[in-house]
C-alpha positions as CSV (number, residue, x, y, z in Angstrom):
1,M,3.6,-11.4,-26.1
2,A,1.5,-10.7,-23.1
3,Y,0.1,-7.4,-22.1
4,L,2.3,-6.9,-19.1
5,E,5.4,-9.1,-18.8
6,V,8.0,-9.6,-16.1
7,K,10.9,-11.4,-17.7
8,N,13.6,-13.0,-15.6
9,V,13.7,-10.2,-13.0
10,S,16.1,-10.2,-10.1
11,Q,16.4,-7.9,-7.2
12,S,18.7,-7.5,-4.2
13,F,19.2,-4.9,-1.4
14,T,22.6,-4.1,0.4
15,R,22.5,-4.9,4.2
16,A,23.9,-2.8,6.9
17,D,27.0,-5.1,6.8
18,G,27.5,-4.2,3.1
19,A,26.5,-7.8,2.0
20,A,24.0,-8.3,-0.7
21,A,20.7,-9.7,0.3
22,S,18.8,-11.3,-2.5
23,V,15.0,-10.7,-2.5
24,L,13.8,-11.8,-5.9
25,R,15.4,-14.1,-8.4
26,N,14.4,-15.0,-11.7
27,V,10.9,-13.9,-11.6
28,D,8.7,-14.4,-14.8
29,L,5.0,-13.1,-15.0
30,A,2.7,-12.6,-18.0
31,V,-0.5,-11.0,-17.7
32,E,-3.1,-10.6,-20.5
33,Q,-5.0,-7.3,-21.0
34,A,-8.2,-7.2,-18.9
35,E,-6.9,-10.2,-16.9
36,F,-7.0,-10.1,-12.9
37,A,-3.9,-11.8,-11.6
38,C,-3.2,-12.4,-7.8
39,I,0.3,-13.0,-6.5
40,V,0.1,-14.9,-3.2
41,G,2.9,-15.1,-0.8
42,R,4.0,-15.0,2.9
43,S,4.7,-11.7,4.7
44,G,8.3,-11.0,3.8
45,S,8.6,-12.9,0.8
46,G,9.1,-9.7,-1.6
47,K,5.7,-9.1,-2.8
48,T,6.0,-5.4,-2.2
49,T,9.2,-5.3,-3.9
50,L,7.8,-7.0,-7.0
51,I,4.8,-4.6,-7.2
52,S,7.0,-1.7,-6.8
53,L,9.3,-3.0,-9.5
54,I,6.2,-3.2,-11.9
55,A,5.2,0.3,-10.7
56,G,8.5,1.5,-11.6
57,L,9.5,2.8,-8.2
58,L,12.4,0.3,-8.2
59,E,14.7,-0.6,-11.0
60,P,15.6,-4.3,-11.3
61,D,19.1,-5.5,-10.9
62,A,18.5,-7.8,-13.9
63,G,15.7,-8.7,-16.2
64,D,12.9,-6.6,-18.0
65,I,9.6,-5.5,-17.3
66,L,7.4,-4.8,-20.5
67,L,4.1,-3.1,-20.8
68,E,2.6,-3.5,-24.4
69,G,5.9,-4.7,-25.4
70,K,7.7,-1.6,-24.3
71,P,10.2,-1.3,-21.3
72,V,9.1,0.1,-18.0
73,R,11.2,3.0,-17.0
74,G,10.3,4.6,-13.8
75,A,6.7,5.5,-12.5
76,G,4.0,6.7,-14.9
77,P,0.3,7.3,-15.0
78,E,-0.3,4.1,-17.1
79,R,0.3,2.1,-13.9
80,G,-2.0,3.1,-10.9
81,V,-0.9,1.9,-7.5
82,V,-3.0,1.3,-4.4
83,F,-0.8,0.5,-1.3
84,Q,-1.9,-0.7,2.1
85,N,-1.9,2.8,3.6
86,Y,-4.3,5.3,2.0
87,S,-1.9,8.3,1.5
88,L,-4.9,10.8,1.2
89,L,-4.3,14.6,1.8
90,P,-6.2,15.1,5.1
91,W,-7.0,18.8,4.3
92,M,-8.7,17.9,1.0
93,S,-12.1,16.3,0.6
94,V,-12.8,13.0,-1.3
95,L,-13.6,14.9,-4.4
96,Q,-10.5,17.1,-4.1
97,N,-8.3,14.2,-3.6
98,V,-9.4,12.3,-6.6
99,Y,-9.6,15.5,-8.7
100,L,-6.0,16.2,-7.9
101,A,-5.0,12.8,-9.6
102,V,-7.1,13.9,-12.6
103,D,-5.5,17.2,-12.9
104,A,-2.1,15.6,-12.9
105,V,-2.6,13.4,-15.9
106,A,-5.4,15.1,-17.9
107,A,-4.2,18.8,-18.5
108,G,-6.3,19.0,-21.7
109,L,-9.5,18.7,-20.0
110,S,-11.6,21.7,-18.7
111,T,-12.3,22.1,-15.0
112,A,-15.7,20.9,-15.4
113,E,-14.6,17.7,-17.2
114,K,-11.9,16.9,-14.7
115,R,-14.6,17.3,-11.9
116,D,-16.9,15.0,-13.7
117,R,-14.3,12.5,-14.1
118,A,-13.4,12.5,-10.6
119,L,-17.0,12.2,-9.7
120,H,-17.4,9.2,-12.0
121,Y,-14.8,7.2,-10.2
122,I,-16.2,8.4,-6.7
123,E,-19.6,7.0,-7.6
124,L,-18.0,3.9,-9.1
125,V,-16.7,3.2,-5.6
126,N,-20.1,4.0,-4.0
127,L,-18.9,7.2,-2.2
128,K,-21.0,9.7,-4.2
129,E,-22.5,10.8,-0.8
130,A,-19.3,11.4,0.9
131,A,-17.7,13.4,-2.0
132,Q,-17.3,16.5,0.2
133,K,-16.3,14.8,3.4
134,K,-12.5,14.9,4.6
135,P,-10.5,11.7,5.3
136,R,-10.7,12.2,9.1
137,E,-14.8,11.8,8.6
138,L,-14.4,8.4,6.8
139,S,-14.0,4.8,8.0
140,G,-10.8,2.9,7.1
141,G,-12.9,1.0,4.4
142,M,-14.1,4.3,2.9
143,R,-10.5,5.8,2.8
144,Q,-9.4,2.8,0.9
145,R,-12.3,3.3,-1.6
146,V,-11.0,6.8,-2.1
147,A,-7.5,5.4,-2.8
148,V,-8.9,2.9,-5.4
149,A,-11.1,5.8,-7.0
150,R,-8.0,8.0,-7.3
151,S,-6.2,5.3,-8.9
152,L,-8.7,4.4,-11.4
153,A,-9.4,8.1,-12.1
154,L,-5.9,8.2,-13.6
155,E,-7.3,5.6,-16.1
156,P,-4.2,3.6,-16.2
157,K,-3.5,0.6,-18.4
158,V,-2.8,-1.4,-15.2
159,L,-3.9,-1.2,-11.7
160,L,-1.4,-2.4,-9.2
161,L,-2.8,-3.4,-5.5
162,D,-0.4,-4.2,-2.7
163,E,-2.5,-5.9,-0.1
164,P,-5.0,-3.1,-0.1
165,F,-7.3,-4.6,2.3
166,S,-4.9,-6.2,4.9
167,A,-5.4,-3.4,7.7
168,L,-9.1,-3.6,7.5
169,D,-11.2,-5.8,9.8
170,A,-12.8,-9.0,8.3
171,L,-16.3,-7.7,7.6
172,T,-15.1,-4.6,6.0
173,R,-12.4,-6.5,4.0
174,G,-14.9,-8.9,2.7
175,T,-17.3,-6.0,1.5
176,L,-14.5,-4.2,-0.3
177,Q,-13.4,-7.6,-2.0
178,E,-17.0,-7.9,-3.4
179,E,-16.7,-4.2,-4.3
180,L,-13.5,-4.7,-6.2
181,A,-14.8,-7.6,-8.1
182,R,-17.9,-5.5,-9.1
183,I,-15.5,-2.6,-10.3
184,W,-13.4,-5.0,-12.3
185,L,-16.4,-6.3,-14.0
186,D,-17.5,-2.8,-15.0
187,T,-14.0,-1.5,-16.0
188,R,-12.2,-4.8,-17.2
189,K,-9.0,-3.2,-16.1
190,T,-6.0,-5.2,-16.2
191,V,-5.1,-5.8,-12.4
192,V,-2.1,-7.3,-10.5
193,M,-3.0,-7.8,-7.0
194,I,-0.6,-8.9,-4.0
195,T,-2.2,-10.7,-1.1
196,N,-1.5,-13.4,1.5
197,D,-5.3,-14.4,1.5
198,I,-5.9,-17.5,-0.6
199,D,-9.8,-17.2,-0.5
200,E,-9.3,-13.4,-1.5
201,A,-7.4,-14.7,-4.5
202,I,-10.0,-17.1,-5.6
203,L,-12.7,-14.8,-5.1
204,L,-11.1,-12.2,-7.5
205,A,-8.4,-13.7,-9.7
206,D,-8.4,-15.2,-13.1
207,A,-5.0,-16.7,-12.4
208,I,-3.0,-17.0,-9.2
209,Y,0.7,-17.1,-8.9
210,P,2.4,-18.5,-5.7
211,L,5.6,-16.6,-4.6
212,T,8.2,-18.8,-2.8
213,S,9.5,-17.3,0.6
214,G,12.7,-15.6,0.4
215,P,15.7,-15.1,0.2
216,G,15.7,-15.3,-3.6
217,A,12.0,-15.6,-4.0
218,T,10.4,-16.5,-7.4
219,L,7.0,-17.3,-8.9
220,G,5.6,-20.8,-9.4
221,R,3.4,-21.7,-12.3
222,P,-0.1,-19.8,-12.4
223,I,-3.0,-21.6,-11.2
224,R,-6.2,-20.9,-13.2
225,V,-9.4,-19.9,-11.6
226,D,-12.2,-20.8,-14.0
227,F,-15.3,-20.4,-12.0
228,P,-17.9,-18.0,-13.5
229,R,-18.3,-14.3,-12.7
230,P,-19.9,-12.8,-10.6
231,R,-18.7,-14.9,-7.8
232,E,-20.3,-15.0,-4.5
233,R,-18.3,-15.9,-1.4
234,R,-21.0,-18.0,0.2
235,E,-21.6,-20.1,-3.0
236,L,-17.9,-20.5,-3.5
237,G,-17.5,-21.9,-0.1
238,R,-20.0,-24.7,-0.9
239,Q,-18.1,-26.0,-4.0
240,L,-16.0,-29.0,-3.9
241,A,-13.8,-27.5,-6.7
242,V,-13.0,-24.5,-4.6
243,R,-11.7,-26.7,-1.8
244,G,-9.6,-28.5,-4.4
245,L,-8.3,-25.3,-5.8
246,R,-7.3,-24.2,-2.4
247,G,-5.5,-27.4,-1.8
248,D,-3.7,-27.0,-4.9
249,M,-2.5,-23.4,-3.9
250,L,-1.4,-24.5,-0.7
251,A,0.4,-27.5,-2.1
252,A,2.1,-25.2,-4.6
253,L,3.2,-22.8,-1.9
254,S,4.8,-25.7,0.2
255,K,6.4,-27.3,-2.8
256,T,8.0,-24.2,-4.3
257,D,9.5,-23.0,-1.0
258,G,10.2,-26.3,0.8
259,K,8.3,-25.4,3.9
260,S,5.2,-26.8,5.3
261,V,2.0,-24.7,5.0
262,P,-0.3,-24.5,8.1
263,V,-3.9,-25.6,7.8
264,G,-5.8,-22.4,6.8
265,V,-6.1,-19.9,4.0
266,T,-4.0,-16.8,5.3
267,L,-0.4,-16.9,5.0
């Protein structure tokens, strides 16, 4: 039994005309403890729906979601989520935003212990010097680092990332991808990340799962990423094996959804 399992999950929504619209159909996913899994798919394929189901924000129409063999029922602190938007409280400092998360899940700690825990994760995302700043004083990349620190401060069993860098410029996105790779090496957290960037997935993941286009999207077989860590983007770009992996991923997406995939790496 895998650490996190999605077993034969289907999900649909009711359209304005009353008809059912299938979003996901017969989705299976198995993620081992301390594994970094990426799910790659086009916009509108149901990626956010899938991550919301794993987070417990939605209940599937059919199938089961299990964490450590136990059914997922509703949202819980054992699953930290980072969405595309930062959702920070604007009147609170970086430290206060992260402290609030710690306070919600660690009632048994003293005020000093909660503060120390919040500061630990702020430092982990390299924002120690910005701990007293308000969100308006931060760049978009820094705000997303706060969101990651806040989720990590929950000390969840699984970290769920829904295209967390998609709204950022290319340079900032590249920097945060490398920061996330470093954080994962430090924490060995079990991670499921949604992305439409194949190169991002190759840089970060142990396994990449192609998600077909909807309606009724489903996951293809995982593609293993066996390059040693830490990985450097420049070095990966020189390796023929990476080009082959990228080609395999594009072929898998084309095969699973029956559509041609344009030349490039962002869907």
